[in-house]
Structures are given as structure tokens and as C-alpha cells.
KOLTORSE-65143 format. One record per atom (N, C-alpha, C): x, y, z; residue in three letters. Coordinates in Angstrom, 1 decimal, always signed. Each point is the difference from the previous one (the first is absolute). Layout:
# residues N
PT       xx       yy       zz   residuo
PT        X        Y        Z       ALA
...
END
This chain:
# residues 173
PT       xx       yy       zz   residuo
PT     +0.8     -1.2     +0.0       MET
PT     -0.8     +1.2     +0.0       MET
PT     +0.9     +1.3     +0.0       MET
PT     +1.0     -0.1     +0.8       LEU
PT     +0.9     +1.2     +0.0       LEU
PT     +0.7     +0.2     -1.3       LEU
PT     +0.2     -1.1     -0.7       ASP
PT     +0.6     +0.1     -1.4       ASP
PT     -0.9     +0.8     -0.9       ASP
PT     -1.3     -0.3     +0.1       LEU
PT     -0.9     +0.8     -0.9       LEU
PT     -0.1     +1.4     +0.4       LEU
PT     +0.1     +0.3     +1.3       ALA
PT     +0.0     +1.4     +0.5       ALA
PT     +1.2     +0.8     -0.6       ALA
PT     +1.2     -0.7     +0.0       VAL
PT     +1.2     +0.7     -0.6       VAL
PT     -0.2     +0.2     -1.5       VAL
PT     -0.6     -1.0     -0.7       VAL
PT     -0.2     +0.2     -1.4       VAL
PT     -1.0     +1.1     -0.2       VAL
PT     -1.1     +0.1     +0.7       ALA
PT     -1.0     +1.0     -0.1       ALA
PT     +0.7     +1.4     +0.3       ALA
PT     +0.9     +0.1     +0.9       ALA
PT     +0.6     +1.3     +0.3       ALA
PT     +0.9     +0.4     -1.1       ALA
PT     +0.7     -1.0     -0.6       ALA
PT     +0.9     +0.3     -1.2       ALA
PT     -0.9     +0.4     -1.2       ALA
PT     -1.1     -0.6     -0.2       LEU
PT     -0.9     +0.5     -1.0       LEU
PT     -0.5     +1.4     +0.2       LEU
PT     -0.2     +0.3     +1.3       GLY
PT     -0.4     +1.4     +0.3       GLY
PT     +1.1     +1.0     -0.3       GLY
PT     +1.2     -0.5     +0.3       ALA
PT     +1.2     +0.9     -0.3       ALA
PT     +0.1     +0.2     -1.5       ALA
PT     -0.3     -1.1     -0.8       ALA
PT     +0.0     +0.1     -1.5       ALA
PT     -1.1     +1.0     -0.4       ALA
PT     -1.2     +0.0     +0.6       LEU
PT     -1.0     +0.9     -0.4       LEU
PT     +0.4     +1.4     +0.3       LEU
PT     +0.6     +0.2     +1.1       LEU
PT     +0.4     +1.4     +0.4       LEU
PT     +1.0     +0.5     -1.0       LEU
PT     +1.0     -0.9     -0.3       LEU
PT     +1.0     +0.4     -1.0       LEU
PT     -0.6     +0.4     -1.3       LEU
PT     -0.9     -0.8     -0.5       ALA
PT     -0.7     +0.2     -1.3       ALA
PT     -0.8     +1.3     +0.1       ALA
PT     -0.7     +0.2     +1.1       ALA
PT     -0.8     +1.3     +0.1       ALA
PT     +0.9     +1.2     +0.0       ALA
PT     +1.2     -0.1     +0.7       GLY
PT     +0.9     +1.1     +0.0       GLY
PT     +0.6     +0.3     -1.3       GLY
PT     +0.3     -1.1     -0.8       GLY
PT     +0.5     +0.2     -1.3       GLY
PT     -1.1     +0.6     -0.9       GLY
PT     -1.2     -0.4     +0.1       ALA
PT     -1.1     +0.6     -0.7       ALA
PT     -0.1     +1.5     +0.3       ALA
PT     +0.2     +0.3     +1.2       GLY
PT     +0.0     +1.5     +0.4       GLY
PT     +1.1     +0.7     -0.6       GLY
PT     +1.2     -0.6     -0.1       HIS
PT     +1.1     +0.6     -0.7       HIS
PT     -0.3     +0.2     -1.5       HIS
PT     -0.6     -1.0     -0.6       LEU
PT     -0.3     +0.1     -1.4       LEU
PT     -1.1     +1.1     -0.2       LEU
PT     -0.9     +0.1     +0.9       ARG
PT     -1.1     +1.0     -0.2       ARG
PT     +0.5     +1.4     +0.2       ARG
PT     +1.0     +0.2     +0.9       ASN
PT     +0.4     +1.3     +0.3       ASN
PT     +1.5     +0.1     +0.0       ASN
PT     +0.6     -0.2     -1.2       ARG
PT     +1.4     +0.0     -0.1       ARG
PT     +0.7     +1.4     +0.3       ARG
PT     -0.7     +1.1     -0.2       PRO
PT     +0.6     +1.3     +0.5       PRO
PT     +0.2     +0.0     +1.5       PRO
PT     -0.9     -0.6     +0.8       ALA
PT     +0.2     +0.0     +1.4       ALA
PT     +1.2     -0.8     +0.4       ALA
PT     +0.1     -1.2     -0.7       LEU
PT     +1.2     -0.8     +0.3       LEU
PT     +1.3     +0.7     -0.4       LEU
PT     +0.0     +0.7     -1.1       THR
PT     +1.2     +0.7     -0.5       THR
PT     +0.3     +1.1     +1.0       THR
PT     -1.0     +0.7     +0.5       ALA
PT     +0.2     +1.0     +1.0       ALA
PT     +0.6     -0.5     +1.3       ALA
PT     -0.5     -1.2     +0.4       ALA
PT     +0.6     -0.6     +1.2       ALA
PT     +1.4     -0.5     -0.2       ALA
PT     +0.3     -0.6     -1.1       LEU
PT     +1.3     -0.4     -0.3       LEU
PT     +1.0     +1.1     -0.1       LEU
PT     -0.5     +1.2     -0.4       ASP
PT     +0.9     +1.1     -0.1       ASP
PT     +0.6     +0.4     +1.3       ASP
PT     -0.7     -0.3     +1.1       ALA
PT     +0.5     +0.3     +1.4       ALA
PT     +0.8     -1.2     +0.5       ALA
PT     +0.1     -1.1     -0.7       HIS
PT     +0.8     -1.1     +0.5       HIS
PT     +1.4     +0.0     -0.3       HIS
PT     +0.7     -1.0     +0.3       LEU
PT     +1.5     -0.1     -0.1       LEU
PT     +0.5     -0.4     -1.4       LEU
PT     -0.9     -0.3     -0.9       LEU
PT     +0.4     -0.6     -1.3       LEU
PT     +0.6     +1.1     -0.9       LEU
PT     +1.0     -0.4     -0.8       PRO
PT     +0.5     +1.0     -1.0       PRO
PT     -1.0     +0.1     -1.1       PRO
PT     +0.1     +1.1     -0.7       GLY
PT     -1.0     +0.4     -1.0       GLY
PT     -0.4     -1.1     -1.0       GLY
PT     +1.0     -0.6     -0.7       PRO
PT     -0.4     -1.0     -1.0       PRO
PT     -0.8     -1.2     +0.6       PRO
PT     +0.5     -0.4     +1.2       LEU
PT     -0.6     -1.1     +0.7       LEU
PT     -1.4     +0.3     +0.4       LEU
PT     -0.2     +1.3     +0.5       ARG
PT     -1.3     +0.4     +0.4       ARG
PT     -1.0     +0.0     -1.2       ARG
PT     +0.5     +0.4     -1.2       ALA
PT     -0.9     -0.1     -1.1       ALA
PT     -0.4     -1.4     -0.4       ALA
PT     +0.9     -0.9     +0.1       TRP
PT     -0.3     -1.4     -0.3       TRP
PT     -0.9     -0.6     +1.1       TRP
PT     +0.2     +0.3     +1.2       MET
PT     -0.9     -0.4     +1.1       MET
PT     -1.4     +0.5     -0.2       MET
PT     -0.1     +1.2     -0.4       ALA
PT     -1.4     +0.6     -0.2       ALA
PT     -0.7     -0.8     -1.1       ALA
PT     +0.7     -0.5     -0.9       ILE
PT     -0.6     -0.7     -1.2       ILE
PT     -0.2     -1.5     +0.4       ILE
PT     +0.9     -0.6     +0.7       LEU
PT     -0.1     -1.5     +0.2       LEU
PT     -0.6     -0.5     +1.3       LEU
PT     +0.0     +0.9     +1.0       LEU
PT     -0.5     -0.5     +1.3       LEU
PT     -1.4     -0.5     +0.0       LEU
PT     -0.9     +0.8     -0.5       GLY
PT     -1.4     -0.3     -0.1       GLY
PT     -0.3     -1.3     -0.7       GLY
PT     +0.5     -0.2     -1.2       PRO
PT     -0.2     -1.2     -0.7       PRO
PT     +0.6     -1.2     +0.7       PRO
PT     +1.2     +0.1     +0.6       ALA
PT     +0.6     -1.1     +0.7       ALA
PT     -0.8     -0.4     +1.2       ALA
PT     -0.5     +1.0     +0.7       GLU
PT     -0.8     -0.4     +1.2       GLU
PT     -1.3     -0.7     -0.4       GLU
PT     -0.7     +0.5     -1.0       VAL
PT     -1.2     -0.7     -0.5       VAL
PT     +0.3     -1.4     -0.5       VAL
PT     +1.1     -0.1     -0.7       LEU
PT     +0.4     -1.3     -0.6       LEU
PT     +0.3     -1.0     +1.1       LEU
PT     +0.7     +0.3     +1.0       VAL
PT     +0.4     -0.9     +1.1       VAL
PT     -1.2     -0.4     +0.8       VAL
PT     -0.8     +1.1     +0.3       GLY
PT     -1.3     -0.3     +0.8       GLY
PT     -0.9     -0.9     -0.7       GLY
PT     -0.3     +0.3     -1.3       ALA
PT     -0.9     -0.8     -0.8       ALA
PT     +0.5     -1.4     -0.3       ALA
PT     +1.3     -0.1     -0.2       ALA
PT     +0.6     -1.3     -0.2       ALA
PT     -0.2     -0.9     +1.2       ALA
PT     +0.1     +0.5     +1.1       THR
PT     -0.2     -0.7     +1.3       THR
PT     -1.4     -0.6     +0.0       THR
PT     -1.0     +0.9     -0.2       TRP
PT     -1.4     -0.4     +0.1       TRP
PT     -0.3     -1.0     -1.1       TRP
PT     +0.4     +0.3     -1.2       VAL
PT     -0.3     -0.9     -1.2       VAL
PT     +0.5     -1.4     +0.2       VAL
PT     +1.3     -0.1     +0.5       THR
PT     +0.6     -1.3     +0.2       THR
PT     -0.7     -0.7     +1.1       THR
PT     -0.4     +0.7     +1.1       TRP
PT     -0.7     -0.7     +1.1       TRP
PT     -1.3     -0.5     -0.5       TRP
PT     -0.7     +0.7     -0.8       LEU
PT     -1.3     -0.5     -0.4       LEU
PT     +0.1     -1.0     -1.1       LEU
PT     +0.9     +0.2     -0.9       ALA
PT     +0.0     -0.9     -1.2       ALA
PT     +0.8     -1.3     +0.3       ALA
PT     +1.2     +0.1     +0.6       ALA
PT     +0.9     -1.1     +0.2       ALA
PT     +0.8     +0.2     +1.3       ALA
PT     -0.5     -0.3     +1.1       PRO
PT     +0.8     +0.2     +1.3       PRO
PT     +1.4     -0.5     +0.0       PRO
PT     +0.2     -1.1     -0.8       VAL
PT     +1.3     -0.6     +0.0       VAL
PT     +1.1     +1.0     -0.5       VAL
PT     -0.5     +1.0     -0.8       TYR
PT     +0.9     +1.0     -0.5       TYR
PT     +0.0     +1.3     +0.8       TYR
PT     -0.7     +0.0     +1.1       ALA
PT     -0.2     +1.3     +0.8       ALA
PT     +1.3     +0.3     +0.8       ALA
PT     +0.8     -1.0     +0.3       ALA
PT     +1.2     +0.3     +0.9       ALA
PT     +0.9     +1.0     -0.7       ALA
PT     +0.4     -0.2     -1.2       PRO
PT     +0.9     +1.0     -0.6       PRO
PT     -0.6     +1.4     -0.1       PRO
PT     -1.3     +0.1     -0.2       ALA
PT     -0.7     +1.3     -0.1       ALA
PT     +0.0     +0.6     +1.4       ALA
PT     -0.2     -0.8     +1.0       VAL
PT     +0.0     +0.6     +1.4       VAL
PT     +1.4     +0.3     +0.4       VAL
PT     +1.0     -0.7     -0.4       ALA
PT     +1.4     +0.3     +0.2       ALA
PT     +0.4     +1.4     -0.6       ALA
PT     -0.5     +0.2     -1.2       LEU
PT     +0.2     +1.3     -0.7       LEU
PT     -0.7     +1.1     +0.8       LEU
PT     -1.2     -0.3     +0.5       LEU
PT     -0.7     +1.0     +0.8       LEU
PT     +0.8     +0.3     +1.2       LEU
PT     +0.5     -1.0     +0.7       GLY
PT     +0.9     +0.2     +1.2       GLY
PT     +1.2     +0.9     -0.4       GLY
PT     +0.6     -0.3     -1.1       ALA
PT     +1.2     +0.8     -0.4       ALA
PT     -0.4     +1.4     -0.3       ALA
PT     -1.2     +0.2     -0.6       SER
PT     -0.5     +1.4     -0.2       SER
PT     -0.2     +0.7     +1.3       SER
PT     -0.6     -0.6     +0.9       TYR
PT     -0.2     +0.6     +1.3       TYR
PT     +1.3     +0.2     +0.8       TYR
PT     +1.0     -0.8     -0.2       CYS
PT     +1.3     +0.2     +0.6       CYS
PT     +0.6     +1.3     -0.6       CYS
PT     -0.1     +0.1     -1.3       ALA
PT     +0.6     +1.2     -0.7       ALA
PT     -0.7     +1.2     +0.5       ALA
PT     -1.4     +0.0     +0.1       LEU
PT     -0.7     +1.1     +0.4       LEU
PT     +0.3     +0.3     +1.5       LEU
PT     +0.1     -1.0     +0.8       GLY
PT     +0.3     +0.2     +1.4       GLY
PT     +1.4     +0.6     +0.2       GLY
PT     +1.0     -0.5     -0.7       LEU
PT     +1.3     +0.5     +0.1       LEU
PT     +0.0     +1.5     -0.5       LEU
PT     -0.6     +0.3     -1.1       TYR
PT     +0.0     +1.3     -0.5       TYR
PT     -0.7     +1.0     +0.9       TYR
PT     -1.2     -0.5     +0.6       ALA
PT     -0.7     +0.9     +0.9       ALA
PT     +0.8     +0.2     +1.3       ALA
PT     +0.8     -1.0     +0.4       THR
PT     +0.8     +0.2     +1.2       THR
PT     +1.1     +1.0     -0.2       THR
PT     +0.7     -0.1     -1.1       VAL
PT     +1.0     +1.0     -0.4       VAL
PT     -0.6     +1.4     -0.2       VAL
PT     -1.1     +0.0     -0.6       LEU
PT     -0.7     +1.3     -0.3       LEU
PT     -0.4     +0.7     +1.3       LEU
PT     -0.5     -0.8     +0.9       ARG
PT     -0.5     +0.5     +1.3       ARG
PT     +1.2     +0.5     +0.9       ARG
PT     +1.1     -0.6     -0.1       ILE
PT     +1.2     +0.4     +0.8       ILE
PT     +0.7     +1.2     -0.7       ILE
PT     +0.1     +0.0     -1.3       ARG
PT     +0.8     +1.0     -0.6       ARG
PT     -0.8     +1.3     -0.4       ARG
PT     -1.3     -0.2     -0.3       VAL
PT     -0.8     +1.1     -0.4       VAL
PT     -1.4     -0.2     +0.7       VAL
PT     -0.1     +0.3     +1.3       PRO
PT     -1.2     -0.4     +0.7       PRO
PT     -1.3     +0.8     -0.4       PRO
PT     +0.2     +1.1     -0.7       THR
PT     -1.2     +0.8     -0.4       THR
PT     -0.4     -0.3     -1.5       THR
PT     +0.8     -0.9     -0.6       ALA
PT     -0.3     -0.3     -1.4       ALA
PT     -1.4     -0.7     -0.1       ALA
PT     -0.8     +0.3     -1.0       PRO
PT     -1.3     -0.6     -0.2       PRO
PT     +0.2     -1.5     -0.3       PRO
PT     -1.0     -0.8     +0.5       CYS
PT     +0.1     -1.4     -0.2       CYS
PT     -0.2     -0.4     -1.4       CYS
PT     -1.0     +0.6     -0.6       GLY
PT     -0.4     -0.3     -1.4       GLY
PT     -1.0     -1.2     -0.1       GLY
PT     -0.3     -0.5     +1.2       CYS
PT     -0.9     -1.2     +0.0       CYS
PT     -1.4     +0.5     -0.4       CYS
PT     -0.6     -0.6     -0.9       PHE
PT     -1.4     +0.2     -0.5       PHE
PT     -0.2     +1.5     -0.4       PHE
PT     +1.1     +0.6     -0.5       GLY
PT     -0.2     +1.3     -0.6       GLY
PT     -0.1     +1.2     +1.1       GLY
PT     +0.3     -0.3     +1.2       THR
PT     -0.2     +1.0     +1.0       THR
PT     +1.4     +0.7     +0.3       THR
PT     -0.1     +1.3     +0.3       PRO
PT     +1.3     +0.8     +0.2       PRO
PT     +0.5     -0.1     +1.5       PRO
PT     -0.7     -0.9     +0.8       ARG
PT     +0.4     +0.0     +1.4       ARG
PT     +1.3     -0.7     +0.2       ARG
PT     +0.7     +0.4     +1.1       PRO
PT     +1.4     -0.6     +0.2       PRO
PT     -0.1     -1.5     +0.4       PRO
PT     +1.1     -0.7     -0.4       ALA
PT     +0.1     -1.4     +0.5       ALA
PT     +0.2     +0.0     +1.5       ALA
PT     -0.6     -0.9     +0.6       THR
PT     +0.2     -0.1     +1.5       THR
PT     +0.6     -1.4     +0.3       THR
PT     +0.3     -0.3     +1.3       TRP
PT     +0.4     -1.3     +0.4       TRP
PT     -1.1     -1.0     -0.2       TRP
PT     -1.2     +0.4     -0.1       LEU
PT     -1.1     -1.0     -0.2       LEU
PT     +0.1     -0.5     -1.5       LEU
PT     +0.3     +0.9     -0.9       VAL
PT     +0.2     -0.4     -1.4       VAL
PT     +1.1     -0.9     -0.1       VAL
PT     +1.1     +0.3     +0.7       VAL
PT     +1.2     -0.9     +0.0       VAL
PT     -0.4     -1.4     +0.5       VAL
PT     -0.7     +0.1     +1.2       GLY
PT     -0.4     -1.3     +0.6       GLY
PT     -0.9     -0.8     -0.8       GLY
PT     -0.9     +0.6     -0.7       ARG
PT     -0.9     -0.7     -0.9       ARG
PT     +0.7     -0.7     -1.1       ARG
PT     +1.0     +0.7     -0.6       GLY
PT     +0.8     -0.7     -1.0       GLY
PT     +0.8     -1.2     +0.5       GLY
PT     +0.6     +0.1     +1.1       TRP
PT     +0.7     -1.1     +0.6       TRP
PT     -0.9     -1.1     +0.5       TRP
PT     -1.2     +0.4     +0.5       LEU
PT     -0.9     -1.1     +0.5       LEU
PT     -0.5     -0.8     -1.2       LEU
PT     -0.4     +0.7     -1.1       PHE
PT     -0.4     -0.8     -1.2       PHE
PT     +1.1     -0.8     -0.7       PHE
PT     +1.2     +0.5     +0.1       ALA
PT     +1.2     -0.8     -0.5       ALA
PT     +0.1     -1.3     +0.8       ALA
PT     -0.2     +0.1     +1.4       GLY
PT     +0.1     -1.1     +0.8       GLY
PT     -1.2     -1.0     -0.2       GLY
PT     -1.2     +0.5     -0.2       VAL
PT     -1.1     -0.8     -0.3       VAL
PT     +0.1     -0.8     -1.3       VAL
PT     +0.5     +0.7     -1.0       ALA
PT     +0.2     -0.7     -1.3       ALA
PT     +1.1     -1.0     +0.2       ALA
PT     +1.0     +0.3     +0.7       GLY
PT     +1.1     -1.0     +0.2       GLY
PT     -0.5     -1.2     +0.8       GLY
PT     -0.9     +0.2     +0.9       ALA
PT     -0.5     -1.1     +0.8       ALA
PT     -1.0     -0.9     -0.9       ALA
PT     -0.6     +0.7     -1.0       ALA
PT     -1.0     -0.8     -0.8       ALA
PT     +0.7     -0.8     -1.1       ALA
PT     +1.3     +0.3     -0.4       VAL
PT     +0.6     -0.7     -1.0       VAL
PT     +0.2     -1.5     +0.3       VAL
PT     +0.5     -0.3     +1.2       PRO
PT     +0.1     -1.5     +0.3       PRO
PT     -1.3     -0.7     +0.0       PRO
PT     -1.0     +0.7     +0.4       VAL
PT     -1.4     -0.6     +0.0       VAL
PT     -0.4     -0.4     -1.4       VAL
PT     +0.4     +0.9     -0.9       LEU
PT     -0.5     -0.1     -1.4       LEU
PT     +0.9     -1.0     -0.8       LEU
PT     +1.2     -0.3     +0.5       TRP
PT     +0.8     -1.0     -0.8       TRP
PT     -0.7     -1.3     -0.1       TRP
PT     -0.8     -0.4     +1.0       THR
PT     -0.8     -1.1     +0.0       THR
PT     -1.4     +0.4     +0.3       THR
PT     -0.7     +0.7     -1.0       PRO
PT     -1.3     +0.6     +0.3       PRO
PT     -1.0     -1.0     +0.5       PRO
PT     -0.9     +0.5     +0.9       PRO
PT     -1.1     -0.8     +0.5       PRO
PT     -0.9     -0.3     -1.2       PRO
PT     -0.6     -1.2     +0.1       ASP
PT     -0.9     -0.4     -1.1       ASP
PT     -1.4     +0.6     +0.3       ASP
PT     -0.2     +1.2     -0.6       LEU
PT     -1.3     +0.7     +0.3       LEU
PT     -0.7     +0.2     -1.3       LEU
PT     -1.3     -0.1     +0.1       SER
PT     -0.9     +0.2     -1.2       SER
PT     +0.1     +1.5     -0.4       SER
PT     -0.4     +0.3     -1.2       PHE
PT     +0.0     +1.4     -0.5       PHE
PT     -0.9     +0.8     +0.9       PHE
PT     -1.1     -0.5     +0.4       GLY
PT     -0.9     +0.8     +0.9       GLY
PT     +0.7     +0.4     +1.3       GLY
PT     +0.7     -1.0     +0.6       THR
PT     +0.7     +0.3     +1.2       THR
PT     +1.1     +1.1     -0.2       THR
PT     +0.7     -0.2     -1.1       ARG
PT     +1.1     +1.0     -0.3       ARG
PT     -0.6     +1.4     -0.2       ARG
PT     -1.2     +0.0     -0.7       LEU
PT     -0.7     +1.3     -0.2       LEU
PT     -0.5     +0.5     +1.4       LEU
PT     -0.4     -0.8     +0.8       PHE
PT     -0.5     +0.4     +1.3       PHE
PT     +1.1     +0.7     +0.9       PHE
PT     +1.2     -0.5     -0.2       LEU
PT     +1.2     +0.5     +0.7       LEU
PT     +0.3     +1.5     -0.4       LEU
PT     -0.6     +0.4     -1.1       LEU
PT     +0.2     +1.4     -0.4       LEU
PT     -0.7     +1.0     +0.9       LEU
PT     -1.1     -0.5     +0.7       LEU
PT     -0.7     +0.9     +0.9       LEU
PT     +0.9     +0.5     +1.1       LEU
PT     +0.7     -0.9     +0.8       PRO
PT     +0.9     +0.5     +1.0       PRO
PT     +1.2     +0.8     -0.6       PRO
PT     +0.3     -0.4     -1.2       ALA
PT     +1.1     +0.8     -0.7       ALA
PT     -0.4     +1.4     -0.2       ALA
PT     -1.2     +0.3     -0.4       VAL
PT     -0.5     +1.3     -0.2       VAL
PT     +0.0     +0.8     +1.4       VAL
PT     -0.3     -0.7     +1.0       LEU
PT     +0.0     +0.6     +1.3       LEU
PT     +1.4     +0.4     +0.4       LEU
PT     +1.0     -0.9     -0.3       VAL
PT     +1.4     +0.3     +0.3       VAL
PT     +0.4     +1.3     -0.8       VAL
PT     -0.3     +0.0     -1.3       ALA
PT     +0.3     +1.2     -0.8       ALA
PT     -0.6     +1.3     +0.5       ALA
PT     -1.2     -0.1     +0.4       VAL
PT     -0.7     +1.2     +0.5       VAL
PT     +0.6     +0.4     +1.3       VAL
PT     +0.4     -1.0     +0.9       GLY
PT     +0.7     +0.3     +1.2       GLY
PT     +1.3     +0.6     -0.2       GLY
PT     +0.7     -0.5     -1.0       GLY
PT     +1.3     +0.6     -0.3       GLY
PT     -0.1     +1.4     -0.5       GLY
PT     -1.0     +0.3     -0.7       LEU
PT     -0.2     +1.4     -0.5       LEU
PT     -0.5     +0.9     +1.1       LEU
PT     -0.9     -0.5     +0.8       LEU
PT     -0.6     +0.9     +1.1       LEU
PT     +0.9     +0.1     +1.2       LEU
PT     +0.9     -0.9     +0.2       SER
PT     +0.9     +0.1     +1.1       SER
PT     +0.8     +1.3     +0.0       SER
PT     +0.5     +0.3     -1.2       THR
PT     +0.8     +1.3     -0.1       THR
PT     -0.9     +1.2     +0.0       THR
PT     -1.3     -0.2     -0.5       GLU
PT     -0.9     +1.1     +0.0       GLU
PT     -0.5     +0.4     +1.4       GLU
PT     -0.3     -1.1     +0.7       VAL
PT     -0.6     +0.2     +1.4       VAL
PT     +1.1     +0.4     +1.0       VAL
PT     +1.1     -0.7     -0.1       PHE
PT     +1.0     +0.2     +1.0       PHE
PT     +1.1     +0.9     -0.3       PHE
PT     -0.3     +1.0     -0.8       GLY
PT     +0.9     +1.1     -0.1       GLY
PT     +1.0     +0.2     -1.2       GLY
PT     -0.4     -0.5     -1.2       VAL
PT     +0.9     +0.2     -1.1       VAL
PT     +0.2     +1.5     -0.3       VAL
PT     -1.0     +0.8     +0.5       THR
PT     +0.1     +1.5     -0.2       THR
PT     +1.0     +0.7     +1.0       THR
PT     +0.3     -0.7     +1.0       GLN
PT     +0.9     +0.5     +1.1       GLN
PT     +1.3     -0.8     +0.0       GLN
PT     +1.1     +0.6     -0.3       PRO
PT     +1.3     -0.8     +0.1       PRO
PT     +0.2     -0.4     +1.4       PRO
PT     +0.4     -1.3     +0.2       ILE
PT     +0.2     -0.5     +1.3       ILE
PT     +1.4     +0.1     +0.4       ILE
END
């Protein structure tokens, strides 16, 4: 049962990543403005503004699609999800330490990155990492059961989004 909870949490992390990527695609000027305040050199900033949104959507969607279509192939997708959250967690940590007033850029908001944003990135990296061994030998679940697990995944994604909204993403900690 705990195995399925970890998988559901990883699927929630995938949904949050895909939603964040969709937000970056929808409002690329806001992402570009946030990246202008970050530590990246100019050319890399331009590439990140172009590639970050599609990459986030692709990784998040690939995780969901492989889980629903063929769970035996979900482990590599979840490993990629974990690597993505590791990169985001590392970047947010460095950003928070070096430029604490820099905007997060999450979901197109100009609010500064906080330690909650950093923690969310590392938490979801850990959740995805914990789900990978579970998915190497995926449980034999019907399509309906796999689909049902998306309900708690949505709750995890909403919780990940609201945690920073409710607990102070607008106030640097």
C-alpha cells in the first residue's frame, strides 16, 4: 500500500511539473523576466526561456502516459522526473542563497523564491527517487486502478502548489 502511495505522490509531482511547464509556455514573457534576475548568463537565459516549458511538459506528460499505458516503462520516466526535480531543487537552492530576492518564475508569478519552493523541489525529487524502485517491478494493476491512483496524484499536485501559496511564497523566509 505504501508503494502505491509513493507512486501516486510521484504522479502528483509529474502533474505539477507539467502544469508549471504549461504556465511557462502560456506566459513566456513572465518566465523571461524572472530569468533576467537569475544567475544565468545571457545566451543560456534565452535558451532556458525557450526550452524550460516544453521540457517540463514533456517530462510530466511522459510520466503520466507511461504509467497509464505501460507501467513497466514508467520507471525510466519517473527517474527522469526525479532528475528534473533534482535540477530544479539545486537551482532553487543556489538562487535562494545567492539572489534571495530573485523571482521564482514558478507558474508565471513574479514572487521571490523561498525556502518552501526549494523544499518542494527536493521533496518531489525524493518522492520520485523512492518511486523508481517500486516501478522497476510494477504492481499488477488494472487500468482502472491505475487511473484511480491519479486522484490522490491530483491532490498531491494541488498540495504542492498551494503549500507555497498558503505558507508564504510571497514573503521571503
